[in-house]
C-alpha positions, 0 to 999 in steps of 0.5 A, a space after each residue: 133307290 132313294 138317292 138320285 145322285 147314287 142312282 146316276 153314279 151307279 148307272 155311270 159305273 155300270 155303263 163303263 163296266 158293261 161296255 167292251 173292255 177295250 184299250 182303255 180298260 185299265 183307266 175305266 177300271 180305276 175310274 169305276 173303283 174310285 166311285 163310292 156306291 151304296 153298300 149293296 151295289 158297291 159290293 156287286 161292283 167290287 166282286 166284278 172288279 176282283 174277278 176282272 183283275 184276276 183274269 186280266 184284260 185278254 181273258 175278260 175280252 174273250 169272255 165278253 165276246 163269247 158271252 154277249 156277242 155269241 149268246 142270244 140270252 145275254 144280249 145287251 140290247 134291251 128291246 130284243 127280249 120282249 120283241 125279238 127280231 120283229 117289226 115291233 122292235 123297229 118301233 121300239 128302237 125309234 121310241 128309244 131314240 126319242 128318249 135321247 132326243 127328249 133329253 137333248 142327246 142322240 144315240 151313237 151312230 155305232 150302236 142301236 139306241 137300246 144298247 144297255 151301256 149307252 142307255 145307262 150313260 144317258 141316265 148318268 149324263 142327263 141325270 133324268 129319272 125318265 131313263 130309269 123309268 124306261 129301264 124299269 119298263 124293260 126289267 123282264 129282259 134285264 132279268 133274263 140277262 141276269 139269270 143267263 149270266 148267273 147260270 154261266 157263272 159270269 162275273 158280269 152277273 154281278 153288274 146286272 145284280 147291281 143294276 137290278 138293285 138300282 131299280 124298283 122291284 118287279 111286279 107280279 106281271 113282270 115276274 110272270 113275263 120273265 118266266 115266259 121269256 126264259 122258257 120260250 125266248 124272244 118272239 121271232 115275228 108278231 102280227 100287228 104293231 102296237 103304237 107304243 111298244 115301250 110304255 113311257 111318256 115323252 116331252 117335246 123332243 129337242 
């Protein structure tokens, strides 16, 4: 996405839309609808909002819990797909936390640092392309979520499609990785640790 402002606006909207639809959902929905987004991305967000309005908040909440809390392939925790519940994931989470600190923020105490809505909020608030670079590095996992949501005919698939449209196209290696993750799922344990499980470059932390 060439326009940096549009990128950060998109990530803020998706942060609000992908988080659990709590008591403030109606206010969030109004805020989401008020943001002007690029046509392709805006169409996906509008499609999600249309279903959310048709369903009502009670059904949307039930669907959210059933989808994201009870289905492994719909997890919103970014490092889970490549690393599963392994020792490498602990190192990856630490790296993600360093991203927050490098940008002058810290992750919420209530969520892991790789929680997608929180990480998208970091992108929007920091207005730093570093966050998008990390998201691009984790794109295969995001594709797994998108495909799983599409198979469920979930309205949240529209939001993952909007996020996909905001990031660079997958490389051939990444596409191969998506196929592997879809067919085999995340690893259960790995032997040995990589020094930097998430490929990125950080400046000094604050």
